[in-house]
N, C-alpha and C positions, 0 to 999 in steps of 0.2 A: 676893313672889308668894304668894298664898293659894290653894292648889289647891281646886277645887270638884268634888266627886265625888258622883254620885247614889248612893242606897242600893242594895245588892245586892237583886235581880238586874239592876236597870236598868243598873248599872255592873258589868261583868265586866272587870277590868283585864287579864285574860289575852287579851282579844280582839285587842289590838295586838301580841301575840306569836304569833299563830296560824300565820302562814306567813312564809317568808323575805322575801317581797315586802312584807308589812305591817310586819315588823320593820325593814326598810330605810327605809320611809316614815316611821316614827316614831322613828328613831334620832336621838339628841340631839347626838352628836359624831361627827366623822369624822377619821381619820388619813389624810394624803396624803403623797406623796413630798416636797412642798414644806415639810413640817415637819421635815425631817431635816438634821442636820449630822454628817458622818462624821469621827471622830477618827482620825488616822493618825500612826504613829510612824516618824520618819526617822532613819536611821543612815548612817555613812560607807560608802564602797565603791561597787561597781558590780554590777548584776545580783543584789543581795542580797535575799532573802526569808528572814527569820529568825523562827522561831516564838517567841512569848512563852508559856512553859510554863504560867504560871498563868492564861492567857487563851486557851483553845482556839479556834483559827480566826483569831486575830489575829497579825499579823506586824510586825516592824520591817522597813522597806524602805529601800533606798538611793534616792538622789534620782531616778535614772532609773525605778525601780519606783514611786516616789511619783507620778511623772507618769503612769504607766500606770494607777494607781489613780484619779487625778484624772480621767483620760479615761473610765474606767469609771463614775465618779460622774456625770459629765456625760451619758453615754449613758443612764443610768438615770433622769435627771431630778433627781438630788440637787442642791440649789442651792449647797451649801457643804461644804468640808472644813476640818478644824482640825488644825494641825501641832504635834507634840510631838517634840523632838529627844532622841536617845540619844547623849549627848556622850562622846567619848573621855575617860576619867578623867584622862589626862595634861593635858587642857585645863581641868580644874576647879581653881579657885583660891578663896581666901578672899574676894577682891574681885570675883570673877565676871566678869572683863573679857571673856570670850568671849561673854557675853550680848549685847553690842552690836557685836560684830565683824561688819562688813558681809558677810563671806564665811563666816559660821558656817553650820551645817547648815540651820537653819530658813530663813535668808535666801536661801541657794542654792536651797532647795526652792521658796520663794515665787516666785522669778524663773523657775525652770524651769516651774512650773505655769502662770504667767501668760503665758509665751511660747507654750505649747502648747495651753492650754485657757483662753483669756482671759475667756470668759464665766462661768467658775466662780468663785464667791466663795471667797477664801482667808482663813480665820481663823487667828490665831496665839495662842499662850500667852505671857503676860507674867508671869513669876515667875523667880526666880533659882535654884531648886532643881536644874535640869538642869546648871547651870554652877558650882554651889557645892560646894567641898570639904567643907563641913559638912552638905550635904544639905538646907538650909533654903531657904525662899522669900525670905529676906532676908539681909543681911550680918550676921555675928555678931561682936560685940565683947565679950570677957570673959564669954562664955556668954549674952549678951543679944542678941536679934534687934533691931537698931536700926532705927527707923522712918525718920527723915528722910534719912539717908544711903542707905538702900535705895530710897526714892522717887527720889532723884537718879539712881541706877543704872537704875531701871525706866523713867524718862523717856528715857534714852539708848537703852535697848532698844526702846522704842516707836518712837522716831524712826528707828532702823535698820530696823525691820520695815516701817514706812510707806514709807520710801525704797525698800525692796525690792519694794514693790507690794502689800502686804497690804491687804485690803478691810475686815477687821474685826479689831480688837485685843481680846484677852481677858485683862485683868488678873486673875490668880487668886491674887495674893499676900496680899491682905487687910491691906495697910498703910493707915494713915490718911492721907488727903489725896492719894492717888496719882491718882485720876481727875481732879481739878482741875488737878494739875500736868501730867499728860499732855495734857489738852485744851488748856491754854494753850500748851504747847510745839508741839503739832500745828498749831494755828492760826498760830502765829508762823512755822512752817516751811513754810506753804502747803499742809499736808495737811488741808484743811478738810472733805473728803468722807470721810475715814477714820472709820469707825464704831467706837465702843467698846461692847462687850458685857461689862459688868462682872460678875465673880463676886462679887456683892454680899453674898450670904449663903452663905458657904462654911464648912461645919462641920468641926470637928476630929473626923473620923470614922474608924472602923475599916474602912470600905469601900474605902480607897484602896490597899491593899497590892499587888494585882497591877499597878496603874499604876506604882507606884514601882519594881517589878521591870522594867517595860517601858522606863522612861526611865533605869534604872540609878541611882536615887537612894536605894534602900532601904538599901544597905550603907553609904552615906556619912552617913546621917542620925544626928545626935547629939542625943539627947533627943526631945522631941515638939514639936508645933506649937500647943499650947494657948494660948500667949500672944498669938497673932494670929488663928487660926481660931476659929470660934464654938463655944460650949458647946452640945452637942446638947439640953440642957434648955430652951434659950431660943427664944422665938418673937417677942416684942415687939421684942427687940434686932434681929432680922432686918429688921423694918420700918423701924427707925431707920437702919440701914445702907443699905437700899435708897433711902430718902428722901434720904440724904446723897449717894449716888452720882449719883442723878438730878439733884440740885441742882448738882452739880459738872460735869455735862456728859456723863454716860453716856447713850447712846442706847437701850440695851437692858440688861436685868438677868438674872442667873442665880441659881438656887438649886442647891446641890450638897452632898451627893448628891441623888438624885431620889426614888425610891419611898419611902424612910423619911421624907421631908419634903414630902409632898403637901399637908399642911396649910399649910405656909409658902408654897408656890406659890399656893395658892388665896387666901390672905390678901393676898399681894403683888399678884396680878392684880386682885382686888376693890378694893384700896385705891388703887392707883396707875394702873391701866389702861395701863401701859407695856408694850412688847413684853417678854414674860417667857419665859425658857427654863429648862430643867433639863438637868443632865448625868446620864445614866444611867451611873454610874461603873463602874469596872473590877470592883469587888466584886459589884455587882448583876449585871453581865454574867456573871462567872465562876460565881456561884451558879446562875443559870438553866442555863448550859451544863453544869455538873457534874451537876446533877440530871437534865438531859435525857440526858446520856451514860450515866448509870446506870439509865435507864429509869424513873425515879421520877416524871417529869412529861412531858407532851407539850411539847417545847421550842418548836415552832413556835407552838402555841396560846398558851403563856405569854409568848413574845416579843411577840406581837401584843397580848395583853391588857395587858401591862405598859406598852407604848407608848400604848395608848388611855387608860390611867389618867392619864398626863400631860396629854393633851388634855382629859379630863374635869375635871381640877383647874384648868385655865385656861392651860396652856402654849401659846405660839405656835410653839414648836419644841423639839426635843430633840437634844442631842448623844448619839449612841448608836453603839456598835460593831456593832449589828445593822443599821445603815443600808443597806448594799447588799442584805442578805438580805430585809429587809422591803420595800425598793424593788422588788426582783424579784417578790415576792409581790403587791404592790399593782399592778404593771404587768400581771401575769398575770390580775388580776381575781379 
């Protein structure tokens, strides 16, 4: 596109900013409740709402309270929630067997939500870190996160979640070949309509700290995740990974974190045209909330501005802890 602009004063670009009505008419992007996925943390117990200290306003919820949150999401028009389990440390092992237990926390929560709020889409997380005694997204052998054995475990996890009723699977592990393996297994098991939203470009980021607190993985983590998550300096690599995942059967792709990687989101959408999502991760959320609580920024304005940035970059949707708050704001007009 080559903009054509008359010389001043024939062109006064401020004319389209003169009033709220004219600004609305000339606005290029819009954020709606349809763009939201609400991440929820599930833990054991009953009637439990447990604050996550490093994420003000976010709680771990027992399954019954997860169902209440899912009902709230549906009432607000939010189309999907995404589940992340806080697993009892006693259930964490080096082989992560709890990950594909049909009755683990995530699978119980899926079934409970689908029983009470069947029209709400349920997305899940596929990675081994909530179940891993070593805190990693993959199985560890002699200090190395092994790829192929991890993929076998992830396939079992995917099948268990699909059987529980998940609508969207979110592989966040960054192992090679896992999308193709999952898609093949899902087809063979008759789960042909289960979608895969792949965390295709997930960076080895410092923004994940509060999330690891929320799922209880921070204390268990030995070393770092740089051998499987992406180098923050790379962008062409992100496009290669996205291309690979789409070619293996991913229906949608994600860039994570969000705001520091808007350039990757834009390149991905422009290059592939596939449904493209971002995760406004825990560190992004915590920074906005901390600054707002200290009176340094207008938290409501920055929340809305940050979410609009994703739409401007090309996102079709965003996983955000702000989902119910922004949904209520959008509903109020």
